[in-house]
C-alpha positions in Angstrom: 12.6 -25.1 6.0 9.1 -24.2 4.7 7.3 -24.7 8.0 9.6 -21.9 9.4 8.7 -19.5 6.5 6.7 -16.4 7.3 4.6 -15.2 4.4 4.1 -11.4 4.6 1.6 -9.5 2.4 2.0 -5.7 2.3 -0.8 -3.8 0.6 -0.4 -1.1 -2.0 -2.8 1.4 -0.6 -2.0 5.0 0.1 -0.1 5.4 3.4 1.4 2.0 3.5 5.0 2.2 4.9 7.3 0.1 2.7 10.4 1.4 4.5 9.4 -0.1 7.9 8.3 -3.4 6.2 11.5 -3.7 4.2 13.7 -2.9 7.3 11.9 -5.6 9.2 12.2 -8.2 6.4 16.0 -7.4 6.1 16.5 -7.8 9.9 14.5 -11.0 10.1 16.3 -12.6 7.2 19.7 -11.5 8.6 18.8 -13.5 11.8 18.1 -16.6 9.6 14.3 -16.3 9.5 13.1 -17.1 5.9 10.5 -14.6 4.6 8.4 -14.5 1.4 7.1 -11.0 0.8 4.0 -10.4 -1.4 3.1 -6.9 -2.3 0.4 -4.8 -3.9 0.4 -1.6 -5.8 -3.1 -0.4 -6.1 -2.6 3.3 -5.3 0.3 3.8 -7.8 -1.7 1.9 -10.4 -4.6 4.4 -10.0 -2.2 7.3 -10.3 -0.5 5.9 -13.4 -3.8 5.0 -15.0 -5.0 8.6 -14.6 -1.8 10.0 -16.1 -2.1 7.7 -19.1 -5.7 8.6 -19.7 -7.1 5.2 -18.6 -9.1 6.1 -15.5 -9.3 3.2 -13.0 -12.6 1.4 -12.8 -13.8 -0.8 -10.0 -16.7 -3.2 -10.0 -18.7 -4.8 -7.2 -19.6 -8.5 -7.5 -23.1 -9.7 -6.5 -21.4 -11.1 -3.4 -20.3 -7.6 -2.4 -16.5 -7.9 -3.2 -14.9 -4.9 -5.0 -12.2 -5.5 -7.6 -10.4 -3.7 -10.3 -12.0 -3.9 -13.8 -9.1 -5.2 -15.9 -9.3 -5.0 -19.6 -6.2 -5.3 -21.8 -5.2 -1.7 -21.5 -5.6 -1.7 -17.7 -3.7 -5.0 -17.5 -0.7 -3.4 -19.2 -0.7 -0.5 -16.7 -1.3 -2.9 -13.8 1.7 -5.1 -14.9 3.9 -2.1 -15.5 3.3 -0.8 -12.0 3.2 -4.0 -10.0 5.9 -6.1 -11.7 8.0 -3.1 -12.7 8.0 0.0 -10.6 6.8 -1.3 -7.2 8.5 -4.7 -7.3 11.9 -3.5 -8.4 11.8 -0.6 -5.9 11.2 -3.0 -3.1 14.0 -5.2 -4.3 16.2 -2.1 -4.4 15.3 -1.2 -0.8 16.0 -4.7 0.4 19.4 -4.9 -1.3 20.4 -1.6 0.2 19.6 -3.2 3.6 21.7 -6.2 2.8 18.9 -8.6 2.0 19.4 -10.8 -1.1 16.0 -10.2 -2.6 14.7 -11.5 -6.0 11.6 -10.0 -7.5 9.1 -12.1 -9.4 5.6 -11.7 -10.7 3.2 -14.6 -10.5 3.7 -15.2 -14.2 7.5 -15.9 -13.9 8.2 -19.6 -13.7 4.4 -20.2 -13.6 4.7 -19.2 -10.0 0.9 -18.5 -9.6 -1.5 -20.1 -12.0 -5.2 -20.6 -12.1 -8.4 -20.1 -14.2 -9.4 -16.8 -15.8 -13.0 -16.0 -15.0 -15.1 -16.5 -18.1 -17.5 -13.8 -16.8 -18.1 -11.8 -13.7 -21.6 -11.0 -12.4 -21.5 -7.4 -11.2 -23.9 -4.8 -9.8 -23.6 -1.7 -12.0 -24.1 2.0 -11.0 -27.8 1.7 -11.4 -28.0 -1.3 -9.2 -28.7 -3.7 -12.0 -27.0 -7.1 -12.4 -25.0 -7.7 -15.5 -22.2 -9.8 -16.9 -18.6 -8.6 -17.7 -16.9 -10.8 -20.2 -13.8 -8.8 -21.3 -12.2 -8.8 -17.8 -8.7 -10.4 -17.3 -9.0 -11.5 -13.7 -8.8 -14.9 -12.1 -7.7 -16.7 -9.0 -4.6 -18.6 -7.9 -5.2 -22.3 -7.7 -1.6 -23.5 -8.0 1.7 -22.2 -6.5 5.1 -23.3 -7.8 6.3 -24.1 -4.3 9.4 -25.9 -5.8 10.6 -22.6 -7.3 10.1 -20.8 -4.0 11.8 -23.5 -2.0 14.8 -23.5 -4.3 15.2 -19.7 -3.9 14.8 -19.9 -0.1 17.3 -22.7 0.2 19.8 -20.8 -1.9 19.5 -17.8 0.5 17.2 -15.5 -1.6 14.2 -13.6 -0.3 11.4 -13.8 -2.8 9.4 -10.6 -3.5 6.2 -11.6 -5.3 3.4 -9.7 -7.0 0.6 -10.1 -9.5 -0.1 -10.7 -12.3 -0.5 -14.5 -12.5 -0.9 -16.8 -15.5 -4.2 -18.3 -16.5 -4.4 -22.0 -17.3 -4.2 -20.9 -20.9 -1.1 -18.9 -20.4 -2.7 -15.4 -20.3 -1.7 -12.7 -17.9 -4.4 -12.2 -15.3 -5.0 -9.9 -12.4 -5.4 -11.8 -9.2 -6.0 -10.5 -5.7 -2.8 -10.2 -3.7 -4.2 -11.1 -0.3 -5.6 -14.4 -1.7 -2.5 -15.1 -3.6 -0.5 -14.6 -0.4 -2.8 -17.0 1.4 -2.4 -19.6 -1.4 1.4 -19.2 -1.1 1.4 -19.7 2.6 -0.7 -22.8 2.2 1.6 -24.2 -0.6 4.7 -23.6 1.6 3.1 -25.1 4.7 3.8 -21.8 6.5 2.7 -21.6 10.1 1.9 -17.8 9.9 0.6 -15.4 7.4 1.0 -11.7 8.1 -1.2 -9.2 6.1 0.0 -5.6 6.6 -2.0 -2.5 5.4 -2.5 1.1 6.3 -4.9 0.4 9.3 -4.2 -1.4 12.6 -6.3 -4.4 11.6 -10.0 -5.2 11.4 -12.0 -2.2 12.8 -15.5 -2.6 14.0 -16.1 1.1 13.4 -13.8 2.2 10.5 -11.6 4.3 10.7 -11.6 4.4 14.6 -8.5 2.6 15.7 -10.0 2.1 19.2 -12.5 -0.3 17.6 -9.8 -2.8 16.7 -10.8 -6.4 16.8 -7.9 -8.1 18.5 -8.8 -11.7 18.2 -11.1 -13.8 16.0 -11.5 -17.6 16.6 -11.5 -19.6 13.4 -15.0 -20.8 13.9 -16.3 -17.2 14.1 -14.5 -15.6 11.2 -17.6 -15.4 9.0 -19.4 -13.4 11.7 -16.8 -10.6 11.4 -17.0 -10.1 7.6 -19.8 -7.5 8.3 -17.1 -5.1 9.8 -14.8 -5.4 6.7 -14.9 -2.2 4.6 -14.3 -2.2 0.9 -11.2 -4.2 -0.2 -10.6 -5.3 3.4 -13.2 -8.0 2.7 -10.6 -9.7 0.5 -8.2 -9.8 3.4 -10.7 -11.6 5.5 -11.5 -13.9 2.6 -7.8 -14.7 2.1 -7.4 -15.4 5.8 -10.4 -17.7 5.8 -8.9 -19.7 2.8 -5.5 -19.9 4.5 -7.0 -21.2 7.8 -9.2 -23.7 6.0 -6.1 -25.1 4.2 -3.9 -25.5 7.3 -2.2 -22.2 8.0 -2.5 -21.9 11.8 -2.3 -18.2 12.3 -3.1 -15.1 10.3 -2.4 -11.6 11.6 -4.0 -8.5 10.0 -1.7 -5.6 11.2 -0.4 -2.1 10.6 2.6 -1.5 8.2 3.1 2.0 9.7 4.6 1.0 13.0 8.2 0.3 13.8 9.1 -3.4 13.1 5.6 -4.1 11.8 6.2 -7.8 11.1 7.6 -8.5 14.6 4.8 -6.4 16.1 2.2 -8.6 14.2 3.9 -11.8 15.3 3.7 -10.5 18.9 0.0 -10.2 18.5 -0.4 -6.5 17.6 -3.3 -6.3 15.2 -6.2 -8.7 14.5 -5.1 -12.3 15.2 -7.1 -15.0 13.6 -6.3 -18.6 14.6 
């Protein structure tokens, strides 16, 4: 079954259309197409952090990647929003559409595990390099594919989100795009679809007319220069998935009708 699975990652940025994504997931699964849905929740996490008096902070690594600074207080807000509000509302949407969804965080059943970063080298506001050591972030190195296969075989649609578990059993913030890539690799999925609030990779952001429609695998590194902000992680996740055997990644728009089908038909940035 797993080679037939489509892994879909939908971002959590402002403007992402979860209704169109959930409708498409429900329609596909009703036709017998197994889907694993991975989601974000960054915008709502920012909103909730502000309400709770814990303003969101973002840091830029020396390699140019931006990520959320995640101390213990931020981790609690992050977990509450991702694994609570967003995950369960998506599960609710899918059940209303007749899709037998089950929501899990990466910590449940040791679904996603990997090392917590001992320290992160960042560039601070003054442009100086320094080390962050109280950050609870990491990366997914192992996916519990047996758990996902058991759910898929039993007719469930897994709905997954961070946090993950560190190798020492701590909750850690992990990047959703890269976690989705690792999930696609572990399941042997042929296709990974990454949906957001833009049509795909844009050479001149935010101009939709500058959409890059196709990137050969050998040239993917050349296109990183066009990735703005957190879109760099999407390109990085796509690169990791391709290098580990996923044949096709599509970066596409969640805001269109039937966004998953549109992506599978080549609407967006196709990397293969």
